[in-house]
C-alpha distance (Angstrom), angle and dihedral (degrees) to the residues before:
residue distance angle dihedral
M1 . . .
K2 3.81 . .
K3 3.83 90.1 .
N4 3.80 91.2 55.2
N5 3.80 93.2 53.1
T6 3.80 90.4 52.4
L7 3.80 91.2 49.1
Y8 3.81 91.9 48.2
L9 3.79 91.2 49.7
L10 3.80 91.3 48.4
L11 3.80 90.6 48.2
I12 3.82 91.8 51.9
V13 3.81 91.5 49.0
L14 3.82 91.0 50.2
I15 3.80 92.3 48.6
I16 3.81 91.1 50.8
M17 3.81 91.4 47.9
N18 3.82 91.6 48.9
G19 3.80 90.9 50.3
F20 3.79 90.4 50.4
F21 3.81 93.1 50.1
L22 3.79 93.6 44.5
F23 3.78 90.6 52.7
N24 3.81 95.0 45.5
Y25 3.78 99.2 42.6
I26 3.78 103.8 30.3
G27 3.77 110.0 17.3
R28 3.79 103.5 43.4
P29 3.80 102.9 142.3
D30 3.82 94.6 -161.2
H31 3.80 95.4 47.3
K32 3.80 113.3 110.9
S33 3.77 115.8 -149.7
P34 3.82 120.5 -155.0
K35 3.82 89.1 -103.8
E36 3.80 91.2 54.7
S37 3.80 91.7 50.6
S38 3.80 92.5 49.5
D39 3.83 89.8 47.3
F40 3.80 87.1 51.6
I41 3.81 91.7 54.2
A42 3.81 93.5 47.9
K43 3.81 91.7 46.9
E44 3.80 95.4 45.8
L45 3.79 92.8 48.8
G46 3.81 93.1 45.4
F47 3.79 96.2 -134.0
N48 3.81 117.2 -160.2
D49 3.82 119.8 -129.2
N50 3.81 94.3 -89.1
Q51 3.80 92.9 47.9
L52 3.80 90.6 45.4
Q53 3.80 92.0 53.6
Q54 3.82 91.6 49.4
F55 3.80 89.8 45.5
K56 3.82 92.5 53.0
T57 3.81 90.9 50.0
L58 3.80 90.0 48.4
E59 3.82 91.4 49.4
T60 3.81 93.1 49.2
T61 3.80 91.0 51.6
H62 3.79 91.8 45.5
H63 3.81 93.9 50.9
H64 3.80 90.9 47.4
N65 3.82 91.0 51.1
M66 3.80 93.9 46.0
R67 3.79 92.2 48.5
A68 3.81 91.1 51.2
I69 3.80 91.8 49.7
G70 3.81 91.1 45.3
D71 3.80 90.9 51.3
D72 3.81 89.7 51.1
V73 3.82 91.4 50.3
K74 3.79 91.2 48.9
S75 3.80 91.3 50.4
V76 3.81 93.7 50.4
K77 3.82 91.7 44.4
N78 3.79 89.7 52.0
E79 3.80 88.7 53.0
L80 3.82 90.6 48.2
F81 3.79 94.1 49.7
K82 3.79 91.8 48.8
K83 3.81 85.3 64.9
I84 3.82 91.1 62.7
T85 3.79 91.3 77.8
A86 3.81 96.3 40.0
T87 3.80 116.1 122.0
S88 3.80 90.6 -129.2
I89 3.77 129.9 22.3
N90 3.78 125.8 -142.8
Q91 3.81 103.3 -152.6
S92 3.80 93.5 -158.7
T93 3.83 89.8 57.1
I94 3.81 90.3 50.0
D95 3.82 91.0 47.9
S96 3.79 90.3 48.0
L97 3.81 92.8 51.9
I98 3.81 91.2 47.5
A99 3.82 89.7 49.7
V100 3.82 90.5 52.4
I101 3.81 90.4 50.3
S102 3.81 89.6 50.4
E103 3.80 91.4 50.6
K104 3.80 90.6 50.8
E105 3.81 90.7 49.9
Q106 3.81 88.4 52.1
L107 3.81 88.5 52.8
K108 3.81 89.0 53.8
E109 3.80 90.9 53.1
K110 3.81 91.6 47.5
E111 3.79 90.9 49.1
L112 3.80 91.3 50.2
F113 3.81 91.3 48.9
S114 3.82 91.0 48.2
R115 3.80 90.8 49.9
L116 3.78 92.6 51.5
R117 3.80 91.6 45.2
R118 3.82 91.9 51.1
I119 3.82 90.0 49.8
Y120 3.80 88.9 50.7
E121 3.80 90.5 51.0
L122 3.83 90.1 53.2
C123 3.80 90.7 58.3
D124 3.78 128.9 93.1
E125 3.81 117.6 -132.8
Q126 3.80 96.2 -85.1
Q127 3.81 91.8 45.7
K128 3.82 90.0 49.8
E129 3.80 89.8 59.0
E130 3.81 91.1 48.6
F131 3.81 91.5 46.2
S132 3.81 90.9 51.4
A133 3.81 89.4 52.5
I134 3.82 91.4 49.6
I135 3.81 91.5 50.7
K136 3.80 92.4 45.8
N137 3.80 90.5 50.8
A138 3.81 92.6 47.1
R139 3.81 91.5 50.4
K140 3.80 90.4 61.0
F141 3.80 88.7 74.5
D142 3.83 98.5 48.1
N143 3.79 115.9 118.9
R144 3.78 91.7 0.4
G145 3.75 107.1 138.3
P146 3.75 128.6 170.2
E147 3.77 114.2 -55.7
M148 3.76 113.1 -103.9
P149 3.79 120.1 -133.2
R150 3.75 115.1 -104.0
K151 3.77 120.0 -109.5
P152 3.78 113.6 -105.8
E153 3.76 112.4 -107.7
């Protein structure tokens, strides 16, 4: 009988933990996926059917490119982190892997810039003004991490 109580308690704890993780990692209502952000842009700019079709093609290409670059970065990072446990470390190999990661990150930034530029080029004059405002507003949040506590004086 004592064994059953322990199993029931463990089962309840696991169910609660699963519910917590499902909510936090799948069901976050305020989490914006890339699709939601691209839908936001298309909706805010009021694209016509032709623009919307071009936009969807552009987004598909962009997501494919970003995924490929991200996969490359992950692969190189895996290789780099395998070196942590190596008995000896060749610093030039480490530097080379870090340089490759940096190059891939640059490709991500170029791809993002190209995507935004192509969206801008899809816009008519009024939409270009609105798009510029959206980008300006989004840039306010770049590099803004949590505020650090001040040092006591």
